[in-house]
Steps between C-alpha positions, in 0.01 A plus 500: 500500500471175303234650275728796421792266427283299262388813317858627467623161375218478244575852378869423454427175317241656269719800421751258350231372263434841350859608459600528137846413374685789338723273298365270231470128563646445153630716213507378141616637166330432170552610142127565471369854520292583809185485286587155360581364844181634659289354217652160587480518881158660551280207387711257705470707819127554440453122469654468846353814661192634321534841659847560352528848353739678266593865510726689264695818548681603183671178390522343847245249626385373837304176530335444839349176628265615776476303822223521760717352774841660445683766305466467124759336277648745252689472173669814363623513142744775400660561161874476455720530195488127418139424592350511849579451865235313697482534880280258693382579852346190660336653804258230613619298800262221395632461145464123465170480691327772295624372164731792432804274470441484124537877453879482499493205260278699265732799526793280396302332220440833326864600489 
C-alpha cells in the first residue's frame, strides 16, 4: 500500500509540473509592428536559450524558448491598431535556476 501511495503522490506532483497556464504571465503593448518587435526579441531570447524558435502565421508571431525539463516559455505577438500586443507565458517552474528569468526582462526591453 505504501508503494501505491508513493506512486500516486509522485504522479500528482509531476502533473502539476506539466500543466500549462492559459492566461499570460504578462501582457505588454508596444507601438512597434509585430515584425519589428520580433526582430528585436529573437536574438535576445536565442542568447538565453539557443533552441528558441520563431513561427509566423499571417502577421502574428510566436517565439518559443524550448525547455527539456518543463513546458516551454512562449511569447505571442499580435497586431493591433496602434502597434502590437505581446503576451508572455512563463511556463517553467524553475525560471531562476534555468536562467529563464531574463526572458521577461528582454521582452520588456524590446517594447
